[in-house]
C-alpha positions in Angstrom: -2.6 37.2 166.0 -1.7 40.8 166.2 -4.0 41.9 168.7 -1.9 42.6 171.8 -3.9 40.2 174.2 -3.7 37.4 171.3 -0.1 38.1 170.5 1.0 38.3 174.7 -0.9 34.9 175.4 1.3 33.5 172.0 4.8 35.1 173.5 3.8 33.7 176.5 3.0 30.4 176.0 -0.5 30.2 177.7 -2.5 27.6 177.2 -5.5 28.7 174.6 -8.3 27.6 177.0 -6.6 30.2 179.9 -5.7 32.9 177.3 -9.4 32.8 175.8 -11.1 32.3 179.0 -8.2 35.5 180.9 -9.0 37.4 177.6 -12.8 37.2 178.0 -12.9 38.4 181.3 -10.1 41.1 180.0 -12.9 42.4 177.1 -15.6 42.7 179.8 -13.1 44.8 181.7 -12.5 47.2 178.8 -16.1 47.7 177.7 -17.2 48.7 181.4 -14.1 50.7 181.7 -14.6 52.2 178.1 -18.3 53.3 178.8 -17.3 54.4 181.9 -14.9 56.8 180.4 -17.2 57.8 177.9 -20.0 58.6 180.3 -17.9 60.6 182.2 -16.6 62.5 179.5 -20.3 63.4 178.4 -20.4 64.9 181.8 -22.9 62.5 183.3 -22.5 61.4 187.1 -20.6 59.1 188.6 -22.8 57.1 189.5 -24.4 57.0 186.8 -21.9 56.1 184.8 -20.8 53.3 187.1 -24.4 52.1 186.5 -24.3 52.5 182.4 -20.7 50.9 182.5 -21.9 47.5 184.5 -24.9 47.3 181.9 -22.5 47.7 178.8 -20.0 45.5 180.1 -22.8 42.4 180.6 -24.7 43.5 178.1 -25.7 40.7 175.4 -23.4 42.4 172.5 -20.2 41.4 175.2 -21.4 38.2 176.9 -23.3 36.5 174.4 -20.5 36.8 171.8 -17.5 35.5 174.7 -20.4 32.5 175.1 -21.0 31.9 171.4 -17.4 31.3 170.6 -17.2 34.9 169.2 -14.2 36.4 170.5 -13.6 38.5 167.9 -16.6 40.3 168.1 -16.1 40.3 172.2 -13.2 42.3 171.3 -14.3 44.8 168.7 -18.0 45.6 170.7 -15.4 46.4 174.1 -13.9 49.3 172.0 -16.7 50.8 170.4 -17.0 53.0 173.8 -13.6 53.6 173.2 -14.1 55.0 170.1 -16.9 57.5 171.5 -14.8 58.6 174.0 -12.1 59.5 171.5 -14.2 60.4 169.0 -15.7 63.1 171.6 -12.0 64.3 172.6 -11.4 64.5 168.9 -14.6 66.7 168.3 -14.3 68.8 171.5 -10.2 69.8 171.7 -9.6 69.8 168.0 -6.5 67.7 168.6 -4.4 65.4 166.6 -3.1 63.6 169.4 -7.3 63.0 170.0 -8.0 61.8 166.5 -5.1 59.9 166.8 -6.5 57.4 169.9 -9.3 56.8 167.6 -7.1 55.6 164.9 -5.9 53.4 167.1 -9.1 51.8 168.6 -10.2 51.3 165.3 -6.8 49.8 164.5 -7.1 47.6 167.5 -11.1 46.4 166.4 -9.6 45.4 162.6 -6.5 43.8 164.5 -9.3 41.6 166.5 -10.9 40.9 162.9 -13.9 42.5 163.4 -14.1 44.6 160.0 -17.2 45.1 160.2 -18.0 46.7 163.9 -14.9 48.8 162.6 -17.3 50.2 159.3 -20.2 50.3 162.0 -18.7 52.3 164.7 -16.9 54.8 162.1 -20.6 55.1 160.8 -22.3 55.7 164.3 -19.7 57.9 165.6 -19.1 60.2 162.2 -22.7 60.6 163.3 -22.3 61.8 166.6 -19.5 64.2 165.4 -21.7 65.6 162.5 -24.4 66.0 165.1 -22.4 67.5 167.4 -21.3 69.8 164.9 -24.5 70.3 163.3 -25.8 71.5 166.9 -22.8 73.7 167.6 -23.2 75.7 164.7 -26.8 76.1 165.5 -26.4 77.9 169.0 -27.7 81.8 169.5 -23.7 82.4 170.2 -22.5 80.5 167.4 -19.7 82.5 166.1 -17.3 80.2 164.3 -17.1 79.7 160.2 -20.7 78.5 158.6 -21.6 76.2 155.7 -19.1 73.5 154.4 -15.8 75.1 156.3 -17.1 74.3 159.3 -17.2 70.6 158.5 -13.4 70.7 157.7 -11.5 69.8 160.7 -14.1 67.0 161.7 -13.8 65.1 158.5 -9.7 66.0 158.7 -9.6 64.2 161.7 -12.3 61.6 161.1 -9.7 60.7 157.7 -7.0 60.8 159.8 -8.2 58.6 162.5 -9.0 56.1 159.4 -5.9 56.1 157.5 -4.3 55.6 160.7 -5.9 52.5 161.3 -5.3 50.7 158.3 -1.7 51.4 158.6 -1.7 50.1 162.5 -3.2 46.9 161.0 -1.9 46.7 157.5 0.5 44.0 158.7 -2.5 41.7 159.9 -4.9 43.1 157.3 -2.4 42.0 154.8 -1.9 38.6 155.8 -5.1 38.1 155.9 -5.9 39.0 152.7 -3.5 36.6 151.8 -5.3 33.5 153.1 -8.6 34.8 152.1 -8.8 33.0 148.3 -8.6 29.3 150.8 -11.7 30.8 153.1 -15.5 30.3 152.6 -15.7 33.8 151.3 -12.8 33.5 148.9 -15.7 32.8 146.0 -16.9 36.8 147.1 -14.0 38.1 145.3 -12.6 40.0 147.8 -9.0 39.1 147.0 
């Protein structure tokens, strides 16, 4: 309910079929824009980034989720490149605003009820950032602190992003947890 497109459609009284159609188109576009932004941040040529964005936005991970009725997963997949974009910005710029952007992307994945994609994306972004930091530490001209101290800022940024995501998504996550005992997954002891 609190995912922005769902909330807006509910507030405007848009019929569910129309809302789902518009939302599917929006998620495909969001996926493409996110991949384009991420690839450009990596300094890929505009045409290369456009090609990558096109193929990501029409990939099976995005389109098949929409056609299969897994709207929540389509929303979560559309946000993956934005998480990489924000994570790379956090690593590159070392600013709280970039880590906050990553937290907002993670929160949107949680609000889309794509918690499993949030976890996968967190692990993948974290692995990418740890690799980038490790690679930078092993450059011939590296003059920064070595050892575990080198990774403290990076881990602090990731923790900040996750805490912000949990805070922003808390209202929906808490309400969802209240209904969990009445769902098919209620027997799993998660409630």
